[in-house]
C-alpha positions as CSV (number, residue, x, y, z in Angstrom):
1,A,0.0,0.0,-0.3
2,I,1.5,3.6,-1.1
3,V,-0.3,6.5,0.4
4,L,0.6,10.0,-0.2
5,F,-0.4,13.0,2.5
6,Q,0.0,16.6,2.1
7,K,-0.7,19.0,5.0
8,I,-3.6,21.1,4.1
9,E,-4.2,24.1,6.5
10,G,-1.8,22.6,9.0
11,V,-3.5,19.1,8.9
12,E,-2.4,16.1,7.3
13,V,-4.9,14.7,4.4
14,C,-4.5,11.6,2.5
15,L,-5.0,12.3,-1.2
16,F,-4.0,9.3,-3.0
17,S,-3.6,5.8,-2.3
18,M,-2.9,2.4,-4.5
19,Y,-2.4,-0.9,-3.6
20,V,0.2,-3.1,-5.5
21,Q,0.9,-7.1,-5.5
22,E,4.9,-8.0,-6.2
23,F,6.3,-11.0,-7.0
24,G,10.1,-11.6,-6.7
25,A,12.2,-13.4,-7.8
26,E,11.3,-16.5,-5.3
27,C,8.1,-16.6,-7.2
28,A,7.4,-19.1,-9.9
29,D,6.5,-18.5,-13.7
30,P,4.0,-16.9,-14.6
31,N,4.5,-14.4,-12.2
32,Q,8.0,-14.5,-11.0
33,R,9.3,-10.8,-11.0
34,R,6.1,-9.2,-12.1
35,V,4.2,-6.3,-10.6
36,Y,0.0,-6.0,-10.6
37,L,-0.7,-2.4,-10.0
38,S,-4.2,-3.4,-8.3
39,Y,-6.1,-0.5,-7.2
40,L,-5.7,3.3,-7.6
41,D,-7.7,6.1,-5.9
42,S,-7.7,9.8,-5.3
43,V,-9.5,12.7,-3.8
44,K,-9.7,15.9,-5.3
45,F,-8.1,18.5,-2.6
46,F,-4.7,18.4,-3.7
47,R,-3.1,22.5,-3.2
48,P,-2.5,24.4,-5.4
49,D,-4.8,23.4,-7.6
50,V,-2.8,25.3,-10.7
51,K,-2.0,23.5,-14.1
52,T,1.9,23.1,-15.1
53,V,3.3,24.6,-17.9
54,S,2.8,21.6,-20.5
55,G,-1.2,22.2,-19.3
56,E,-1.9,19.3,-17.5
57,A,-3.3,19.6,-13.9
58,L,-0.4,20.2,-11.0
59,R,-2.2,17.2,-9.5
60,T,-1.9,14.8,-12.3
61,Y,1.4,15.6,-12.6
62,V,2.2,14.5,-9.0
63,Y,0.4,11.4,-9.3
64,H,2.2,10.0,-12.8
65,E,5.7,11.2,-10.9
66,I,4.9,9.0,-8.1
67,L,4.1,6.1,-10.5
68,I,7.1,6.8,-12.6
69,G,8.8,6.8,-9.4
70,Y,7.6,3.5,-8.4
71,L,7.9,1.7,-11.7
72,E,11.9,3.1,-11.6
73,Y,12.1,1.5,-7.7
74,C,10.6,-1.9,-9.2
75,K,13.2,-2.0,-11.9
76,Q,16.1,-1.1,-9.5
77,R,14.9,-3.9,-7.7
78,G,14.8,-6.5,-10.6
79,F,11.4,-7.0,-11.4
80,T,10.7,-7.2,-15.2
81,S,7.1,-5.7,-15.9
82,C,4.1,-4.5,-14.6
83,Y,0.5,-4.8,-15.2
84,I,-2.1,-2.8,-15.5
85,W,-5.7,-3.3,-15.9
86,A,-7.5,0.5,-16.7
87,C,-11.1,-0.3,-15.2
88,P,-13.0,2.6,-13.4
89,P,-15.1,1.7,-10.3
90,L,-18.7,0.9,-10.7
91,K,-21.2,3.8,-9.9
92,G,-21.3,4.0,-6.2
93,E,-18.7,1.9,-5.4
94,D,-15.3,3.1,-3.9
95,Y,-12.1,1.3,-4.5
96,I,-9.6,2.5,-1.6
97,L,-11.2,6.2,-0.2
98,Y,-14.5,6.1,1.5
99,C,-17.0,8.6,-0.2
100,H,-15.4,10.6,-2.5
101,P,-16.4,14.7,-3.3
102,E,-19.8,15.2,-5.2
103,I,-17.8,17.4,-7.6
104,Q,-15.3,15.0,-8.2
105,K,-16.3,12.6,-11.5
106,T,-15.5,9.2,-12.0
107,P,-13.9,9.0,-15.5
108,K,-15.0,6.9,-18.4
109,S,-12.5,3.6,-19.3
110,D,-10.9,5.5,-22.4
111,K,-10.4,8.6,-20.5
112,L,-8.5,6.5,-17.3
113,R,-6.8,4.3,-19.8
114,E,-5.6,7.7,-21.7
115,W,-4.6,8.7,-18.1
116,Y,-2.0,5.9,-17.6
117,L,-0.6,6.1,-20.9
118,S,0.3,9.5,-20.9
119,M,2.1,8.5,-17.5
120,L,3.7,5.8,-19.5
121,R,4.9,7.7,-22.1
122,K,6.9,9.8,-19.9
123,A,8.5,6.9,-18.7
124,V,9.4,5.4,-22.0
125,K,11.0,9.1,-22.5
126,E,13.2,8.8,-19.2
127,R,14.2,5.2,-20.5
128,I,12.5,3.2,-17.2
129,V,9.7,1.3,-19.1
130,V,11.5,-0.2,-22.7
131,E,8.2,-1.3,-24.1
132,L,4.8,-0.9,-24.1
133,T,2.3,-3.2,-25.0
134,N,-1.1,-5.3,-23.9
135,L,-2.2,-8.7,-22.5
136,Y,-3.7,-10.0,-25.9
137,D,-1.1,-9.0,-28.1
138,H,1.5,-10.1,-26.1
139,F,0.2,-13.9,-25.2
140,F,-2.7,-14.6,-27.5
141,I,-1.0,-14.2,-31.0
142,T,2.2,-15.0,-32.3
143,T,3.6,-12.1,-34.6
144,K,6.7,-12.3,-36.7
145,E,9.3,-14.8,-35.2
146,C,7.5,-15.4,-32.1
147,K,7.9,-19.1,-31.3
148,A,6.0,-19.1,-27.7
149,K,3.1,-21.2,-27.1
150,V,-0.2,-20.0,-26.7
151,T,-1.0,-21.5,-23.4
152,A,-2.9,-20.1,-20.4
153,A,0.0,-21.4,-18.4
154,R,1.9,-18.3,-19.6
155,L,-0.6,-15.8,-18.1
156,P,0.4,-14.2,-14.7
157,Y,-2.4,-14.8,-12.6
158,F,-2.8,-12.0,-10.2
159,D,-5.8,-11.9,-7.5
160,G,-8.3,-9.5,-8.7
161,D,-7.7,-9.4,-12.2
162,Y,-10.2,-9.7,-14.7
163,W,-9.0,-12.8,-17.2
164,P,-8.8,-15.4,-13.8
165,G,-12.3,-14.8,-13.1
166,A,-13.2,-15.0,-16.7
167,A,-11.4,-18.1,-17.4
168,E,-12.5,-20.0,-14.3
169,D,-16.3,-19.4,-15.3
170,M,-15.3,-20.5,-18.6
171,I,-13.7,-23.5,-17.3
172,N,-16.5,-24.5,-15.6
173,Q,-19.1,-23.9,-18.2
174,L,-16.6,-26.1,-20.5
175,F,-16.9,-29.0,-17.6
176,L,-20.9,-28.5,-17.5
177,E,-21.0,-29.1,-21.7
178,E,-18.8,-31.8,-21.5
179,D,-21.0,-33.5,-18.4
180,D,-23.9,-32.5,-21.1
181,R,-22.6,-34.2,-24.3
182,K,-21.7,-37.4,-21.8
183,L,-25.2,-37.6,-20.5
184,Q,-26.9,-37.4,-24.0
185,K,-24.5,-40.0,-25.0
186,K,-24.6,-39.6,-29.1
187,G,-21.9,-41.6,-29.8
188,K,-18.2,-40.2,-31.0
189,L,-17.8,-36.3,-30.2
190,K,-16.2,-34.5,-32.8
191,K,-13.0,-32.4,-31.5
192,T,-13.5,-28.6,-31.4
193,I,-9.8,-28.1,-31.8
194,T,-7.9,-30.2,-34.5
195,K,-4.5,-31.3,-33.9
196,R,-3.3,-29.6,-36.6
197,A,-5.1,-26.2,-35.1
198,L,-2.7,-27.3,-31.5
199,R,0.3,-27.5,-33.4
200,A,-0.4,-24.3,-35.1
201,A,-0.4,-22.5,-31.6
202,G,2.6,-24.2,-30.7
203,Q,1.6,-27.2,-28.6
204,T,3.7,-30.1,-28.7
205,D,1.4,-31.9,-26.3
206,L,-2.0,-33.1,-28.4
207,S,-3.7,-34.5,-25.6
208,G,-7.3,-33.8,-24.3
209,N,-6.2,-31.1,-21.7
210,A,-4.1,-29.1,-24.8
211,S,-7.7,-29.3,-26.6
212,K,-9.2,-27.7,-23.2
213,D,-6.6,-25.1,-23.4
214,A,-6.6,-24.1,-26.4
215,I,-10.4,-23.9,-26.4
216,L,-9.9,-21.7,-23.1
217,M,-7.7,-19.4,-24.6
218,Q,-9.6,-19.0,-27.9
219,K,-12.6,-18.2,-25.7
220,L,-10.4,-16.3,-23.2
221,G,-9.1,-14.3,-26.4
222,E,-12.8,-13.5,-27.8
223,T,-13.9,-11.6,-24.8
224,I,-10.7,-10.0,-24.3
225,Y,-10.2,-9.0,-27.9
226,P,-12.6,-5.7,-27.7
227,M,-11.5,-4.3,-24.5
228,K,-7.5,-5.3,-25.1
229,E,-6.4,-1.7,-24.9
230,D,-7.4,-1.5,-21.1
231,F,-5.1,-4.6,-20.1
232,I,-1.7,-2.9,-20.3
233,M,1.8,-4.4,-20.0
234,V,4.4,-2.3,-19.3
235,H,8.1,-3.8,-19.6
236,L,10.5,-2.9,-17.8
237,Q,13.6,-5.2,-19.2
238,H,13.6,-6.1,-22.8
239,S,11.3,-9.2,-24.0
240,C,12.9,-11.7,-26.2
241,S,11.2,-12.0,-29.8
242,H,11.2,-15.7,-29.8
243,C,10.5,-16.8,-26.7
244,S,8.4,-13.6,-24.9
245,T,10.9,-14.3,-22.3
246,L,11.7,-11.0,-20.4
247,M,15.8,-11.2,-19.8
248,V,17.6,-10.4,-16.7
249,A,20.9,-12.2,-17.3
250,G,23.7,-13.1,-19.7
251,K,23.3,-11.4,-22.9
252,R,20.8,-10.1,-24.9
253,W,21.4,-10.4,-28.7
254,V,20.7,-6.8,-30.7
255,C,19.4,-7.1,-34.5
256,H,20.6,-3.0,-35.9
257,Q,18.9,-4.0,-39.1
258,C,15.2,-4.7,-37.5
259,K,13.5,-2.3,-35.3
260,S,13.0,-3.8,-31.6
261,F,14.3,-7.5,-32.4
262,Y,15.9,-9.0,-29.5
263,I,16.6,-12.8,-28.5
264,C,17.8,-14.3,-24.9
265,D,20.8,-16.7,-24.8
266,S,19.2,-19.9,-25.1
267,C,17.4,-18.6,-28.4
268,Y,20.6,-17.3,-29.7
269,D,22.2,-20.8,-29.5
270,S,19.0,-22.6,-30.8
271,E,19.2,-20.1,-33.4
272,Q,22.9,-20.8,-34.6
273,R,21.7,-24.5,-35.2
274,L,19.2,-23.7,-37.6
275,E,20.4,-23.5,-41.3
276,A,20.8,-20.2,-42.9
277,K,18.1,-20.0,-44.8
278,E,15.8,-20.6,-41.6
279,R,17.6,-18.0,-39.2
280,H,16.4,-14.2,-38.9
281,P,15.2,-12.9,-40.6
282,S,12.4,-15.6,-41.8
283,N,11.0,-13.5,-44.0
284,S,14.2,-12.0,-46.4
285,R,16.8,-13.8,-48.0
286,D,19.6,-11.5,-46.4
287,L,21.2,-12.9,-43.2
288,H,21.2,-10.0,-40.5
289,V,23.8,-10.3,-38.1
290,L,23.2,-10.3,-34.4
291,H,25.5,-8.3,-31.6
292,P,25.6,-9.4,-28.2
293,V,24.7,-6.6,-25.5
294,D,25.6,-7.2,-21.6
295,I,22.5,-7.5,-19.6
296,V,23.8,-5.4,-16.3
297,G,22.1,-3.9,-13.4
298,V,19.3,-6.7,-12.5
299,P,19.9,-7.8,-9.1
300,E,19.4,-11.8,-8.2
301,D,16.8,-11.2,-6.0
302,T,14.1,-8.2,-5.9
303,K,13.8,-8.1,-1.7
304,D,12.6,-4.8,-0.4
305,R,15.2,-3.6,2.0
306,D,12.6,-0.9,3.7
307,D,10.8,-1.7,6.8
308,V,8.1,-3.1,7.0
309,L,5.1,-1.4,8.7
310,E,2.7,-4.2,9.6
311,C,-1.0,-3.3,10.3
312,E,-3.8,-5.7,9.6
313,F,-6.0,-2.3,8.3
314,F,-4.0,-1.8,5.4
315,D,-3.3,-5.3,4.5
316,T,-5.8,-4.9,1.9
317,R,-7.6,-2.7,0.2
318,Q,-11.1,-3.9,1.1
319,A,-9.7,-4.2,4.8
320,F,-9.2,-0.4,4.6
321,L,-12.3,0.6,3.1
322,S,-14.2,-1.6,5.6
323,L,-12.5,0.3,8.5
324,C,-13.6,3.6,6.9
325,Q,-16.7,2.4,6.2
326,G,-17.6,1.1,9.8
327,N,-16.6,4.2,11.1
328,H,-17.7,6.8,8.3
329,Y,-14.2,8.0,7.7
330,Q,-15.7,9.7,4.5
331,Y,-13.3,12.1,2.1
332,D,-16.6,13.7,0.9
333,T,-15.6,17.2,2.1
334,L,-11.7,18.5,3.2
335,R,-13.5,18.6,6.6
336,R,-13.9,15.3,6.9
337,A,-10.9,13.9,5.0
338,K,-9.0,16.2,7.5
339,H,-10.6,13.8,10.4
340,S,-10.5,10.9,8.7
341,S,-6.9,11.0,7.5
342,M,-6.2,11.9,11.4
343,M,-7.8,8.7,12.3
344,V,-6.3,6.5,9.8
345,L,-3.0,7.6,11.0
346,Y,-3.9,7.1,14.5
347,H,-4.6,3.3,13.6
348,L,-1.9,2.9,11.6
349,H,0.5,4.0,14.3
350,N,-2.0,2.1,17.3
351,P,-2.7,-1.0,16.0
352,T,-3.6,-2.7,18.9
353,A,-6.4,0.2,19.3
354,P,-10.0,-0.8,18.8
355,A,-11.1,-0.6,15.2
356,F,-14.8,0.7,15.5
357,V,-16.0,3.1,18.4
358,T,-17.7,1.4,21.6
359,T,-21.0,3.7,22.4
360,C,-22.4,3.7,25.8
361,N,-25.5,1.8,26.0
362,I,-27.3,4.4,28.2
363,C,-26.4,8.1,27.0
364,N,-25.5,6.6,23.5
365,N,-22.5,9.0,23.3
366,D,-18.9,7.4,22.1
367,I,-16.8,6.2,25.0
368,E,-13.2,7.1,24.9
369,A,-10.9,4.1,25.1
370,G,-10.1,2.9,28.6
371,Q,-12.9,5.2,30.1
372,G,-15.7,2.8,30.1
373,W,-17.3,-0.2,31.9
374,R,-18.3,-3.7,29.9
375,C,-20.7,-6.4,30.9
376,E,-18.7,-9.7,30.7
377,E,-22.0,-11.9,30.3
378,C,-23.9,-10.0,27.7
379,P,-22.9,-9.5,24.2
380,D,-22.9,-6.1,23.5
381,F,-23.6,-4.2,26.6
382,D,-20.8,-1.2,27.7
383,V,-21.4,1.7,29.9
384,C,-19.7,5.1,30.2
385,A,-17.6,6.3,33.0
386,G,-20.3,9.2,33.7
387,C,-23.3,6.6,33.7
388,Y,-21.2,4.1,35.7
389,N,-20.5,7.0,38.8
390,K,-24.3,7.9,38.8
391,D,-25.4,3.9,40.0
392,G,-22.3,2.0,39.9
393,G,-23.8,-0.4,37.4
394,A,-26.4,-1.2,39.6
395,N,-29.0,-1.0,36.9
396,H,-27.5,-3.8,35.3
397,R,-28.4,-7.5,36.5
398,H,-24.4,-8.3,35.6
399,K,-21.3,-7.3,36.9
400,L,-19.8,-4.5,35.1
401,T,-15.8,-4.7,34.5
402,N,-13.4,-1.9,33.5
403,H,-12.3,-1.0,30.1
404,P,-8.2,-1.8,28.9
405,C,-6.4,1.0,28.6
406,V,-5.0,1.3,25.1
407,D,-1.3,1.1,25.4
408,R,-0.1,4.7,25.4
409,N,3.6,3.8,23.9
410,A,1.9,2.4,20.7
411,Q,4.2,5.1,18.9
412,N,6.9,3.5,20.0
413,K,9.3,1.4,17.3
414,E,10.2,-1.1,19.9
415,A,6.8,-1.2,21.4
416,R,5.6,-1.9,17.7
417,Q,8.2,-4.2,17.4
418,M,7.3,-6.1,20.2
419,R,3.8,-6.2,19.7
420,I,4.3,-7.9,16.0
421,Q,6.8,-10.4,17.3
422,Q,4.6,-11.6,20.2
423,A,2.0,-12.0,17.5
424,R,4.1,-14.0,15.4
425,R,5.2,-16.1,18.9
426,M,1.4,-17.0,19.8
427,L,1.0,-17.9,15.7
428,D,3.6,-20.3,16.2
429,L,2.5,-21.6,19.4
430,L,-1.0,-22.1,17.7
431,V,0.5,-24.4,15.0
432,H,2.7,-26.3,17.6
433,A,-0.3,-26.6,20.0
434,H,-2.6,-28.3,17.2
435,K,-0.2,-30.7,16.4
436,C,1.6,-31.9,19.7
437,R,0.6,-34.9,21.4
438,T,2.6,-34.6,24.6
439,A,0.6,-34.6,27.8
440,G,3.6,-32.5,29.9
441,C,4.5,-30.5,27.1
442,Q,7.6,-28.4,27.8
443,Y,6.7,-25.8,25.7
444,P,5.1,-23.0,27.3
445,D,1.9,-22.0,27.3
446,C,1.4,-25.1,24.8
447,R,-1.2,-26.2,27.9
448,R,-3.3,-22.9,27.7
449,L,-4.0,-22.7,24.3
450,K,-4.9,-26.6,24.2
451,G,-7.5,-25.8,27.3
452,L,-8.6,-22.9,24.6
453,F,-9.2,-25.1,21.9
454,G,-10.9,-27.8,24.4
455,H,-13.2,-25.1,25.9
456,A,-14.2,-23.5,22.1
457,T,-15.3,-27.2,21.5
458,R,-17.6,-27.2,24.7
459,C,-19.1,-24.0,24.7
460,Q,-22.7,-23.5,24.5
461,K,-22.0,-19.2,24.3
462,R,-19.6,-19.1,21.6
463,A,-18.0,-16.0,20.5
464,A,-21.2,-14.4,18.7
465,G,-22.9,-14.6,22.1
466,G,-20.0,-12.7,23.7
467,C,-17.4,-15.5,25.6
468,S,-14.5,-13.9,26.2
469,L,-12.4,-17.0,26.0
470,C,-14.1,-18.0,22.6
471,Q,-13.4,-14.5,21.3
472,R,-10.0,-14.7,21.9
473,T,-9.6,-18.4,20.2
474,W,-11.7,-17.3,17.4
475,S,-9.1,-13.6,16.8
476,L,-6.5,-15.8,16.9
477,L,-7.9,-18.2,14.4
478,Q,-8.5,-15.4,11.9
479,L,-5.2,-14.1,12.1
480,H,-3.4,-17.2,11.6
481,A,-5.7,-18.0,8.3
482,R,-4.8,-14.1,7.1
483,T,-1.2,-15.1,7.0
484,C,-1.4,-18.8,6.1
485,K,-0.3,-20.0,2.9
486,E,-0.4,-24.1,3.4
487,S,-3.4,-24.9,0.8
488,K,-4.0,-28.3,3.1
489,C,-3.6,-26.4,6.5
490,T,-5.2,-28.5,9.6
491,I,-5.5,-25.7,12.0
492,P,-9.3,-25.5,12.9
493,R,-11.3,-23.4,10.4
494,C,-8.4,-22.3,8.9
495,R,-9.7,-23.4,5.1
496,D,-13.4,-22.2,6.5
497,L,-12.0,-18.7,7.1
498,K,-9.5,-18.6,3.7
499,A,-12.5,-19.5,1.9
500,H,-15.0,-16.9,3.4
501,L,-12.1,-14.3,2.6
502,R,-11.7,-15.3,-0.9
503,W,-15.5,-15.6,-1.6
504,T,-16.0,-12.1,-0.1
505,Q,-13.7,-10.7,-2.4
506,Q,-15.0,-12.8,-5.7
507,Q,-18.1,-11.3,-5.1
508,S,-16.8,-7.8,-5.5
509,E,-14.4,-8.7,-8.4
510,S,-17.9,-10.5,-10.1
511,R,-19.6,-7.4,-9.8
512,R,-16.7,-5.5,-11.7
513,R,-16.3,-8.2,-14.5
514,A,-19.9,-8.3,-15.2
515,A,-20.1,-4.2,-15.3
516,V,-17.1,-4.0,-18.0
517,N,-18.6,-6.7,-19.9
518,E,-21.8,-5.0,-19.7
519,M,-20.4,-1.7,-20.8
520,M,-18.6,-3.7,-23.5
521,R,-22.2,-5.0,-24.7
522,Q,-23.4,-1.7,-25.1
523,R,-20.6,-0.5,-27.0
524,A,-21.1,-2.7,-29.6
525,A,-24.7,-2.3,-29.7
526,E,-23.9,0.8,-30.5
527,V,-21.4,0.2,-33.2
528,A,-23.9,-1.6,-34.6
529,R,-26.6,0.5,-34.7
530,S,-24.3,3.0,-36.1
């Protein structure tokens, strides 16, 4: 998460935010060394509201410089490409910042795309970006001397992107159609994709799976083609003209007679084994000489050397948006934006503070942290200090206990690091306690955590009913699920919680895809009428 603040009238105001996904050198293909610009959002309070010499708004110039600076930073760290889906938010929906000013218009798809492209053209001039293309042209068609396979396995798979969701829907549809054909039993089925077509697409595997892969790419290509310009591919390193690999080591072999022709060491070795008439260029009788250029300045690992500032409210754009929506941290006026920004910074620097404000059940006023009284029996009964002092809690049938004070040293860096280490120790303890079968385990707190698990299985009140022990167990399980990367994790409810998080996100993504498809249908209908 990258957030820009500007001090306006003495107050820090959040103006711009973007979420990126970085897949480093340690990731497997096809995501290796790739960056996805996932979401970007801003509010129109930038000062001064003037234009630059070139005629663009100063606000636009600053936002472009942030993006160009980020791309340069990615290139220096060893990333090879950045992917951008130019998709404006749906009407009435927010990406990151909650509730925009009424005067701020939502850009149309073509305007947003041009906003990104004008920024990228500046990056090309500054030699940060080496090539601009789009998802369709790079992965779905083979041009000139390109020998790369047209297969879904080459497509980078980003969380929240258009094509993975669309592909999953298409795969489900393919399986349903296949099941229907099997039920009908109308004899031998004619294959939709022939072996000749598979060979033409560069497939060496001519099995049924390759046929399904080709059908998927054909359907996906047909869907993406009308809006291909919205799926922008930014190359930070040169792409091999034969295998489409983005080159990071060794040499690239350049043809000075052809425009933008580069091949990697592996493809050059293969080229040298061919007969002269089959070598580059394939459409000419002349033989072009390829010149080696050393690839330098690309680090082996892509690790970020900056300190990690952990905060669960900034983990995902949905978590940040939920925090703002739940507390009415709005950005529709400057006055509200100031308050919202201050509260966002408070939660960033005080991650242990409660996310949502507690209200007194008697006078309905907000209760300051550490100044109220809570009923441990009732699921949601809180009393402020003023109301408690009047009657000492005599009007409530259960005993009231004082709220714990928030740690005032939360802004201290050492205190924050201590909390992070403590959370990690608790997660390690959770995994250990789940697997441990020793009655007298030497691991500290193992028996206590097993006791919590045992209580959670027997408790009738549960976390929803207000049981504090169950709530602690549930919070620990949720924290584990957010950080767990094991697909077959055996920790209780881990898979359920991860599935629920995925489902929540998929609902939002499905609405976005449906809106984009509807927009494309309307556009096609308008073209047909004209």
